[in-house]
N, CA, C and O atoms as CSV, one atom per row, in Angstrom:
chain,resi,resn,atom,element,x,y,z
A,1,MET,N,N,33.141,216.025,147.775
A,1,MET,CA,C,34.446,216.548,148.135
A,1,MET,C,C,35.461,215.425,147.926
A,1,MET,O,O,35.203,214.265,148.247
A,2,THR,N,N,36.605,215.790,147.388
A,2,THR,CA,C,37.649,214.789,147.162
A,2,THR,C,C,38.802,214.996,148.119
A,2,THR,O,O,38.930,216.044,148.753
A,3,LEU,N,N,39.617,214.002,148.208
A,3,LEU,CA,C,40.777,214.056,149.097
A,3,LEU,C,C,41.783,215.119,148.662
A,3,LEU,O,O,42.487,215.682,149.501
A,4,ASP,N,N,41.859,215.400,147.353
A,4,ASP,CA,C,42.793,216.412,146.847
A,4,ASP,C,C,42.489,217.802,147.390
A,4,ASP,O,O,43.402,218.605,147.580
A,5,HIS,N,N,41.223,218.091,147.640
A,5,HIS,CA,C,40.875,219.404,148.168
A,5,HIS,C,C,41.194,219.522,149.659
A,5,HIS,O,O,41.420,220.626,150.154
A,6,LEU,N,N,41.213,218.431,150.359
A,6,LEU,CA,C,41.544,218.467,151.784
A,6,LEU,C,C,43.040,218.620,152.016
A,6,LEU,O,O,43.456,219.276,152.972
A,7,PHE,N,N,43.855,218.018,151.146
A,7,PHE,CA,C,45.304,218.056,151.288
A,7,PHE,C,C,45.937,218.523,149.975
A,7,PHE,O,O,46.411,217.697,149.195
A,8,PRO,N,N,45.952,219.828,149.723
A,8,PRO,CA,C,46.513,220.318,148.456
A,8,PRO,C,C,48.029,220.108,148.409
A,8,PRO,O,O,48.695,220.071,149.444
A,9,GLN,N,N,48.556,219.973,147.196
A,9,GLN,CA,C,49.990,219.819,147.022
A,9,GLN,C,C,50.674,221.170,147.209
A,9,GLN,O,O,50.278,222.159,146.592
A,10,VAL,N,N,51.682,221.213,148.045
A,10,VAL,CA,C,52.446,222.430,148.288
A,10,VAL,C,C,53.678,222.393,147.390
A,10,VAL,O,O,54.395,221.393,147.379
A,11,PRO,N,N,53.936,223.450,146.643
A,11,PRO,CA,C,55.106,223.438,145.767
A,11,PRO,C,C,56.396,223.407,146.592
A,11,PRO,O,O,56.433,223.959,147.692
A,12,PRO,N,N,57.447,222.772,146.082
A,12,PRO,CA,C,58.704,222.716,146.819
A,12,PRO,C,C,59.330,224.105,146.927
A,12,PRO,O,O,59.157,224.943,146.041
A,13,VAL,N,N,60.054,224.340,148.011
A,13,VAL,CA,C,60.734,225.613,148.220
A,13,VAL,C,C,61.993,225.629,147.359
A,13,VAL,O,O,62.825,224.727,147.450
A,14,ARG,N,N,62.124,226.629,146.548
A,14,ARG,CA,C,63.287,226.782,145.686
A,14,ARG,C,C,64.252,227.758,146.332
A,14,ARG,O,O,63.853,228.604,147.131
A,15,GLY,N,N,65.512,227.637,145.985
A,15,GLY,CA,C,66.517,228.543,146.500
A,15,GLY,C,C,67.902,227.978,146.290
A,15,GLY,O,O,68.071,226.977,145.594
A,16,GLU,N,N,68.883,228.604,146.879
A,16,GLU,CA,C,70.284,228.203,146.764
A,16,GLU,C,C,71.004,228.528,148.068
A,16,GLU,O,O,70.495,229.268,148.909
A,17,HIS,N,N,72.189,227.964,148.216
A,17,HIS,CA,C,73.050,228.308,149.340
A,17,HIS,C,C,73.883,229.526,148.960
A,17,HIS,O,O,74.349,229.633,147.826
A,18,CYS,N,N,74.069,230.430,149.892
A,18,CYS,CA,C,74.909,231.606,149.678
A,18,CYS,C,C,76.358,231.149,149.590
A,18,CYS,O,O,76.819,230.382,150.435
A,19,CYS,N,N,77.077,231.614,148.573
A,19,CYS,CA,C,78.475,231.218,148.390
A,19,CYS,C,C,79.398,231.807,149.455
A,19,CYS,O,O,80.521,231.330,149.619
A,20,LEU,N,N,78.956,232.822,150.175
A,20,LEU,CA,C,79.823,233.444,151.175
A,20,LEU,C,C,79.550,232.968,152.595
A,20,LEU,O,O,80.484,232.680,153.343
A,21,CYS,N,N,78.269,232.882,152.975
A,21,CYS,CA,C,77.973,232.482,154.354
A,21,CYS,C,C,77.445,231.056,154.442
A,21,CYS,O,O,77.417,230.480,155.530
A,22,GLY,N,N,77.021,230.469,153.310
A,22,GLY,CA,C,76.545,229.097,153.311
A,22,GLY,C,C,75.099,228.919,153.724
A,22,GLY,O,O,74.585,227.800,153.696
A,23,ARG,N,N,74.427,229.998,154.108
A,23,ARG,CA,C,73.025,229.899,154.510
A,23,ARG,C,C,72.122,229.714,153.290
A,23,ARG,O,O,72.451,230.156,152.190
A,24,TRP,N,N,70.981,229.056,153.498
A,24,TRP,CA,C,69.995,228.844,152.440
A,24,TRP,C,C,69.219,230.130,152.227
A,24,TRP,O,O,68.784,230.754,153.195
A,25,THR,N,N,69.040,230.534,150.992
A,25,THR,CA,C,68.262,231.724,150.682
A,25,THR,C,C,67.235,231.387,149.611
A,25,THR,O,O,67.547,230.704,148.636
A,26,VAL,N,N,66.012,231.866,149.793
A,26,VAL,CA,C,64.959,231.643,148.814
A,26,VAL,C,C,64.955,232.740,147.760
A,26,VAL,O,O,64.185,232.670,146.802
A,27,ALA,N,N,65.805,233.754,147.920
A,27,ALA,CA,C,65.928,234.834,146.941
A,27,ALA,C,C,67.402,234.993,146.562
A,27,ALA,O,O,68.013,236.014,146.877
A,28,PRO,N,N,67.979,233.986,145.882
A,28,PRO,CA,C,69.410,234.070,145.548
A,28,PRO,C,C,69.687,235.105,144.458
A,28,PRO,O,O,68.868,235.320,143.564
A,29,VAL,N,N,70.858,235.743,144.550
A,29,VAL,CA,C,71.311,236.697,143.546
A,29,VAL,C,C,72.517,236.069,142.864
A,29,VAL,O,O,73.474,235.683,143.536
A,30,THR,N,N,72.485,235.960,141.542
A,30,THR,CA,C,73.590,235.382,140.790
A,30,THR,C,C,74.717,236.401,140.715
A,30,THR,O,O,74.506,237.538,140.293
A,31,VAL,N,N,75.930,235.987,141.131
A,31,VAL,CA,C,77.072,236.897,141.115
A,31,VAL,C,C,78.184,236.425,140.193
A,31,VAL,O,O,79.137,237.166,139.954
A,32,GLY,N,N,78.086,235.223,139.676
A,32,GLY,CA,C,79.113,234.760,138.761
A,32,GLY,C,C,78.897,233.334,138.314
A,32,GLY,O,O,78.019,232.624,138.804
A,33,TYR,N,N,79.730,232.936,137.362
A,33,TYR,CA,C,79.663,231.591,136.809
A,33,TYR,C,C,81.058,230.993,136.814
A,33,TYR,O,O,82.048,231.724,136.805
A,34,GLY,N,N,81.143,229.681,136.826
A,34,GLY,CA,C,82.425,229.001,136.790
A,34,GLY,C,C,82.249,227.609,136.223
A,34,GLY,O,O,81.176,227.245,135.741
A,35,SER,N,N,83.321,226.837,136.288
A,35,SER,CA,C,83.243,225.457,135.821
A,35,SER,C,C,84.167,224.596,136.657
A,35,SER,O,O,85.144,225.080,137.228
A,36,MET,N,N,83.846,223.317,136.720
A,36,MET,CA,C,84.660,222.343,137.431
A,36,MET,C,C,85.202,221.370,136.396
A,36,MET,O,O,84.811,221.412,135.229
A,37,SER,N,N,86.098,220.500,136.824
A,37,SER,CA,C,86.636,219.514,135.903
A,37,SER,C,C,85.514,218.655,135.352
A,37,SER,O,O,84.548,218.365,136.057
A,38,GLY,N,N,85.632,218.255,134.128
A,38,GLY,CA,C,84.589,217.474,133.490
A,38,GLY,C,C,83.556,218.324,132.781
A,38,GLY,O,O,82.562,217.799,132.279
A,39,GLY,N,N,83.773,219.623,132.731
A,39,GLY,CA,C,82.865,220.505,132.015
A,39,GLY,C,C,81.595,220.846,132.759
A,39,GLY,O,O,80.642,221.323,132.142
A,40,VAL,N,N,81.541,220.621,134.060
A,40,VAL,CA,C,80.351,220.936,134.850
A,40,VAL,C,C,80.305,222.440,135.091
A,40,VAL,O,O,81.256,223.014,135.619
A,41,ARG,N,N,79.203,223.078,134.707
A,41,ARG,CA,C,79.034,224.521,134.890
A,41,ARG,C,C,78.479,224.807,136.279
A,41,ARG,O,O,77.632,224.065,136.776
A,42,ILE,N,N,78.950,225.872,136.904
A,42,ILE,CA,C,78.537,226.272,138.251
A,42,ILE,C,C,78.026,227.708,138.202
A,42,ILE,O,O,78.614,228.562,137.539
A,43,THR,N,N,76.937,227.964,138.903
A,43,THR,CA,C,76.432,229.323,139.068
A,43,THR,C,C,76.615,229.696,140.533
A,43,THR,O,O,76.156,228.983,141.425
A,44,HIS,N,N,77.288,230.815,140.775
A,44,HIS,CA,C,77.527,231.274,142.140
A,44,HIS,C,C,76.416,232.233,142.543
A,44,HIS,O,O,76.110,233.187,141.827
A,45,HIS,N,N,75.807,231.962,143.718
A,45,HIS,CA,C,74.710,232.779,144.245
A,45,HIS,C,C,75.096,233.311,145.623
A,45,HIS,O,O,75.881,232.692,146.343
A,46,VAL,N,N,74.540,234.451,145.975
A,46,VAL,CA,C,74.688,234.994,147.326
A,46,VAL,C,C,73.311,235.407,147.834
A,46,VAL,O,O,72.376,235.601,147.057
A,47,CYS,N,N,73.208,235.536,149.150
A,47,CYS,CA,C,71.968,236.017,149.751
A,47,CYS,C,C,71.941,237.548,149.635
A,47,CYS,O,O,72.947,238.169,149.292
A,48,ALA,N,N,70.801,238.136,149.921
A,48,ALA,CA,C,70.645,239.587,149.802
A,48,ALA,C,C,71.601,240.341,150.723
A,48,ALA,O,O,71.985,241.473,150.428
A,49,GLU,N,N,71.981,239.726,151.825
A,49,GLU,CA,C,72.890,240.360,152.783
A,49,GLU,C,C,74.307,240.514,152.230
A,49,GLU,O,O,75.031,241.422,152.637
A,50,HIS,N,N,74.712,239.633,151.305
A,50,HIS,CA,C,76.076,239.637,150.789
A,50,HIS,C,C,76.193,240.083,149.333
A,50,HIS,O,O,77.195,239.790,148.680
A,51,VAL,N,N,75.188,240.784,148.816
A,51,VAL,CA,C,75.219,241.211,147.418
A,51,VAL,C,C,76.412,242.118,147.139
A,51,VAL,O,O,77.022,242.016,146.075
A,52,HIS,N,N,76.752,242.989,148.057
A,52,HIS,CA,C,77.843,243.947,147.851
A,52,HIS,C,C,79.119,243.530,148.562
A,52,HIS,O,O,79.950,244.381,148.878
A,53,THR,N,N,79.292,242.251,148.819
A,53,THR,CA,C,80.462,241.733,149.523
A,53,THR,C,C,81.248,240.825,148.594
A,53,THR,O,O,80.665,240.123,147.768
A,54,ARG,N,N,82.556,240.835,148.724
A,54,ARG,CA,C,83.403,239.938,147.933
A,54,ARG,C,C,84.088,238.953,148.862
A,54,ARG,O,O,84.306,239.235,150.040
A,55,GLY,N,N,84.422,237.792,148.313
A,55,GLY,CA,C,85.114,236.781,149.100
A,55,GLY,C,C,85.102,235.460,148.359
A,55,GLY,O,O,84.433,235.320,147.335
A,56,PRO,N,N,85.843,234.494,148.874
A,56,PRO,CA,C,85.882,233.184,148.218
A,56,PRO,C,C,84.581,232.412,148.433
A,56,PRO,O,O,83.919,232.570,149.458
A,57,CYS,N,N,84.226,231.587,147.467
A,57,CYS,CA,C,83.032,230.742,147.571
A,57,CYS,C,C,83.290,229.645,148.595
A,57,CYS,O,O,84.315,228.966,148.528
A,58,THR,N,N,82.378,229.465,149.536
A,58,THR,CA,C,82.537,228.460,150.585
A,58,THR,C,C,81.600,227.278,150.413
A,58,THR,O,O,81.616,226.369,151.242
A,59,VAL,N,N,80.779,227.258,149.362
A,59,VAL,CA,C,79.808,226.187,149.134
A,59,VAL,C,C,80.471,225.036,148.393
A,59,VAL,O,O,81.248,225.255,147.464
A,60,ASP,N,N,80.166,223.814,148.803
A,60,ASP,CA,C,80.664,222.613,148.134
A,60,ASP,C,C,79.754,222.310,146.949
A,60,ASP,O,O,78.668,221.757,147.121
A,61,HIS,N,N,80.198,222.674,145.744
A,61,HIS,CA,C,79.375,222.498,144.551
A,61,HIS,C,C,79.373,221.059,144.041
A,61,HIS,O,O,78.699,220.766,143.054
A,62,THR,N,N,80.103,220.165,144.680
A,62,THR,CA,C,80.109,218.768,144.247
A,62,THR,C,C,78.898,218.012,144.770
A,62,THR,O,O,78.552,216.957,144.239
A,63,GLU,N,N,78.242,218.545,145.817
A,63,GLU,CA,C,77.053,217.894,146.373
A,63,GLU,C,C,75.839,218.223,145.516
A,63,GLU,O,O,75.649,219.382,145.146
A,64,PRO,N,N,75.014,217.233,145.191
A,64,PRO,CA,C,73.819,217.530,144.401
A,64,PRO,C,C,72.788,218.303,145.199
A,64,PRO,O,O,72.654,218.123,146.409
A,65,GLY,N,N,72.058,219.174,144.501
A,65,GLY,CA,C,70.969,219.911,145.139
A,65,GLY,C,C,71.471,220.982,145.969
A,65,GLY,O,O,70.688,221.707,146.583
């Protein structure tokens, strides 16, 4: 038996912050695209609760990750 079988690697949790409520969601829905100065492309995501809701994006896209 090896140590790898005792402690398997767990994949990292993927997801995004909801652009409307700011909560982390593991099932983001893409609702739009944009850009910031310097040509940085942004993808706007919302959680399942806000799929049919409109409003301004409240997420700070300048922070990495």
